[in-house]
C-alpha positions in Angstrom: 159.4 97.8 227.8 157.8 98.5 224.5 154.9 96.3 223.5 156.5 94.6 220.3 159.5 93.7 222.4 157.3 92.3 225.3 155.5 90.2 222.5 158.6 88.8 221.2 159.9 87.7 224.7 156.5 86.1 225.3 156.6 84.3 222.1 160.3 83.1 222.5 159.2 81.8 225.9 156.3 80.0 224.2 158.8 78.5 221.5 160.8 77.1 224.2 158.1 75.8 226.7 155.7 74.4 224.2 156.9 72.7 221.0 153.7 73.3 219.3 154.2 77.1 219.5 156.7 77.1 216.7 155.2 76.3 213.3 156.2 73.0 211.8 159.1 73.8 209.5 159.7 72.1 206.0 162.1 69.0 206.4 165.4 69.8 205.4 167.4 67.7 202.9 167.9 64.4 204.5 171.5 64.4 203.3 172.2 67.4 205.7 174.7 67.6 207.6 177.1 65.2 205.9 180.4 66.9 206.7 181.9 68.8 209.8 180.1 72.0 210.7 181.9 75.1 212.0 180.5 77.5 214.9 182.5 80.7 214.9 182.7 82.2 218.5 183.9 85.9 217.9 185.7 85.9 221.4 188.3 84.1 223.2 187.8 80.7 224.8 186.3 80.6 228.3 183.6 83.2 228.3 179.8 82.8 228.2 179.8 83.0 224.4 182.3 80.2 224.0 180.4 78.2 226.6 177.1 78.5 224.8 178.8 77.6 221.5 180.5 74.4 222.8 177.4 73.3 224.6 175.3 73.6 221.6 178.0 72.1 219.2 178.3 69.0 221.5 174.6 68.6 221.8 173.9 68.9 218.0 176.9 66.9 217.1 175.7 64.0 219.2 172.2 64.2 217.7 173.6 64.5 214.1 176.5 62.3 214.2 179.0 64.9 212.6 181.7 66.9 214.1 180.7 70.6 215.0 184.2 72.4 215.3 184.2 75.5 217.6 186.5 78.2 216.3 187.3 81.3 218.4 187.9 84.2 216.2 188.5 87.1 218.7 189.1 90.8 217.8 187.7 94.2 217.4 184.9 93.7 219.8 183.7 90.5 218.2 183.8 92.2 214.5 186.5 89.9 213.1 184.5 86.6 213.8 181.3 88.0 212.5 182.8 89.6 209.3 184.4 86.0 208.8 181.0 84.4 208.9 179.4 87.1 206.7 182.0 86.2 203.8 181.6 82.4 204.4 179.8 80.2 201.9 176.0 80.1 202.7 175.9 76.3 202.5 174.9 75.5 206.0 178.2 74.6 207.5 179.3 77.8 209.0 177.3 79.5 211.8 177.9 82.5 214.1 177.3 82.4 217.8 175.7 85.8 218.0 175.6 87.8 221.1 173.2 90.9 221.0 176.1 93.5 220.7 177.3 92.2 217.3 174.3 93.0 215.3 172.5 95.7 217.7 175.3 97.7 219.0 178.7 97.2 217.3 177.6 98.5 213.8 176.7 101.8 215.4 179.4 102.4 217.9 182.1 101.3 215.3 180.3 103.4 212.4 183.4 105.4 211.4 185.9 102.7 211.0 183.1 100.1 210.1 182.7 96.4 211.4 183.2 94.8 208.1 179.6 93.4 207.7 176.0 94.4 207.3 174.0 93.4 210.5 170.9 92.8 208.7 171.7 92.1 205.0 174.7 89.6 205.8 173.1 87.3 208.2 170.3 85.0 208.2 168.8 84.5 211.8 168.3 80.8 213.0 167.3 81.0 216.6 167.6 82.6 219.9 169.6 80.2 222.1 169.9 82.0 225.6 168.9 85.1 227.5 170.1 86.7 230.7 170.0 89.8 232.8 172.6 92.3 233.5 173.4 93.1 237.3 173.6 96.8 238.5 176.3 96.6 241.3 178.0 99.2 243.3 181.3 99.1 245.6 180.4 98.4 249.2 181.7 101.6 250.4 179.3 103.6 248.4 176.6 104.8 250.8 173.6 103.6 248.5 171.6 100.5 248.9 168.9 100.9 246.2 168.5 102.3 242.6 166.8 105.4 244.0 169.5 106.0 246.4 172.1 105.6 243.8 170.3 108.0 241.6 169.9 110.5 244.5 173.5 110.3 245.4 174.7 110.6 241.8 172.6 113.8 241.4 174.0 115.2 244.5 177.7 114.5 243.4 177.5 115.2 239.6 180.6 113.9 237.7 182.3 112.4 241.0 180.9 108.7 240.3 182.6 106.5 237.7 181.2 103.2 236.2 183.2 100.6 234.7 182.7 98.7 231.5 184.2 95.6 229.8 184.8 97.9 226.8 183.3 100.6 224.5 180.3 99.5 222.8 179.7 96.5 225.0 176.3 95.8 226.8 177.9 96.7 230.0 178.6 100.2 228.5 175.4 100.9 226.8 173.4 99.6 229.7 174.9 102.4 231.9 174.5 104.9 229.2 170.9 104.0 229.0 170.8 104.4 232.8 172.3 107.9 232.7 170.0 108.9 229.6 166.7 107.8 231.5 167.8 109.2 234.9 169.8 112.3 234.1 172.7 111.4 236.3 176.4 112.3 235.5 178.5 109.3 235.9 181.9 109.0 234.3 182.7 106.0 231.9 185.9 104.1 232.7 186.4 101.6 229.9 188.5 98.2 230.5 190.0 95.7 228.1 187.5 93.0 229.3 185.3 92.3 232.4 188.0 90.9 234.6 190.0 94.1 235.1 186.8 96.1 235.3 185.3 94.0 238.0 188.7 94.0 240.0 188.7 97.8 240.1 185.1 97.9 241.1 185.8 95.7 244.1 188.9 97.7 245.0 186.7 101.0 244.8 188.8 102.5 242.1 185.4 102.7 240.3 181.9 102.8 242.0 179.3 101.5 239.8 179.0 98.7 237.0 176.5 96.9 234.8 178.0 93.6 234.3 177.4 89.8 234.1 176.1 88.4 237.4 178.7 85.5 237.1 181.4 88.0 237.3 179.9 90.4 239.9 178.1 88.0 242.3 181.3 86.3 243.7 182.4 89.9 245.1 178.7 90.5 246.3 179.1 87.3 248.4 182.4 88.4 249.9 180.9 91.7 250.9 183.0 93.8 248.5 180.3 94.9 246.1 176.4 95.4 246.8 174.0 94.1 244.0 171.3 96.8 243.4 169.0 95.4 240.7 169.0 93.4 237.5 168.4 95.1 234.1 166.0 92.8 232.5 162.3 93.9 232.6 161.5 90.4 234.4 162.8 89.2 237.6 165.8 86.8 237.3 165.3 83.2 238.2 168.9 83.1 239.3 168.6 86.3 241.4 165.1 86.3 242.3 165.6 88.5 245.5 166.7 91.5 243.2 164.3 94.0 241.8 164.6 95.1 238.2 165.8 98.5 237.6 162.4 99.2 235.9 160.5 98.4 239.1 163.0 100.1 241.4 162.6 103.5 240.0 163.3 103.7 236.3 160.2 102.7 234.4 160.8 101.0 231.0 164.5 100.3 231.6 165.4 97.1 229.9 168.8 95.9 228.7 168.9 92.2 228.9 171.4 90.0 227.3 170.7 87.4 224.5 172.9 85.0 222.4 171.5 83.4 219.2 172.7 81.6 216.2 173.0 83.2 212.7 174.1 81.9 209.5 175.5 83.7 206.3 172.6 85.2 204.3 171.4 82.9 201.7 171.9 79.8 203.7 169.0 77.5 202.3 165.7 77.5 204.1 165.5 73.8 204.5 168.9 74.0 206.6 167.7 76.9 208.8 164.6 75.0 209.5 166.4 71.8 210.4 168.9 73.7 212.6 166.0 75.7 214.4 164.0 72.6 215.2 167.6 71.1 216.6 168.0 74.1 218.8 164.4 74.0 220.0 164.9 70.3 221.0 168.4 71.0 222.6 167.0 73.6 224.8 164.7 70.9 226.6 168.0 68.9 227.4 168.6 69.0 231.1 172.5 68.9 230.6 172.1 72.0 228.2 170.0 73.7 230.6 172.3 73.1 233.5 175.3 74.2 231.5 173.8 77.5 230.5 172.3 78.2 234.0 175.8 77.9 235.3 176.7 80.7 233.0 173.9 82.9 234.5 171.8 82.2 231.3 168.4 80.6 230.6 167.9 78.5 227.5 165.6 80.1 224.9 164.3 79.5 221.3 162.5 81.2 218.6 161.4 81.0 215.0 163.9 82.8 212.6 161.4 85.4 212.0 160.9 86.2 215.8 164.7 86.5 216.0 165.0 88.8 213.0 162.3 91.0 214.6 164.2 91.1 217.9 167.4 92.0 216.0 165.6 94.7 214.1 164.0 96.1 217.3 167.2 96.2 219.4 169.2 97.6 216.6 166.8 100.4 216.2 166.8 101.3 219.9 170.5 101.0 220.5 171.4 103.0 217.3 169.2 105.8 218.7 170.9 105.7 222.1 174.5 105.8 220.2 173.4 108.6 218.2 171.8 110.7 220.9 174.6 110.2 223.3 177.3 110.4 220.7 178.9 107.3 221.6 181.9 105.8 219.5 184.5 103.3 219.6 186.4 104.8 216.5 
């Protein structure tokens, strides 16, 4: 893990666990908010991003006494919803539930056809909201029980193993390509239209390897159809404390964490951003919010807008390099 990313994660943790770590923001206009707010979730209902959006909307709506409407705007890998928010009025009444792939992966994987927004210029970061690991799992019939054994087996059988992803350009896909890049293994990519069919085929043995969301994979680990080898984050997972990290299990420097944040259209008033940021920080201490996020395999988090912007820039730089070096494209 590069030093500046490590410093960000430490700072984000500080922002969550101690309120005085986040500098006091200028008070927002007392009249805000005075009408319904919209949270755009760029995916269909029911997934982790949708749950995060609804949990946060419910909490902030209760605190502020105004409706917060969650609108699911799915399509093009999340790009349609993001483009909608980028074009929205910068008045503090439209926000985007923002998973890391929208601003740090999609713009580079969809470079030829475009995503309809500029990941840096069109959005104002508000705060990080949640983080989580990605789980490396294999079909139970594969004769490996560790990351090192998987690497050795793949090198002894180049091109014979395949890995599933929820689609080209998703964190599942880029995590596996990062793994291939750092280990030199040859494992064939099989993209699916979503995590459900990918995990189903992994459990059935039609593909052998997957980096995926723990909540999708762990039920099959518990039934013995899959084996969990490691988590992709640089730190151990609180939800899966018995699993090593890929980094510690033989691939030093490997880090492919998930994160979800909140962004607004560029130009949204600073006072509004400050008020929403403060509200998110306070919401992350709420036991019901914490329980709801943990049920999705996520941990509550918060950050300053500046820290969140730095994370977006850092991750965009490293994922765009991987996409370029490995010639990955969804076009």
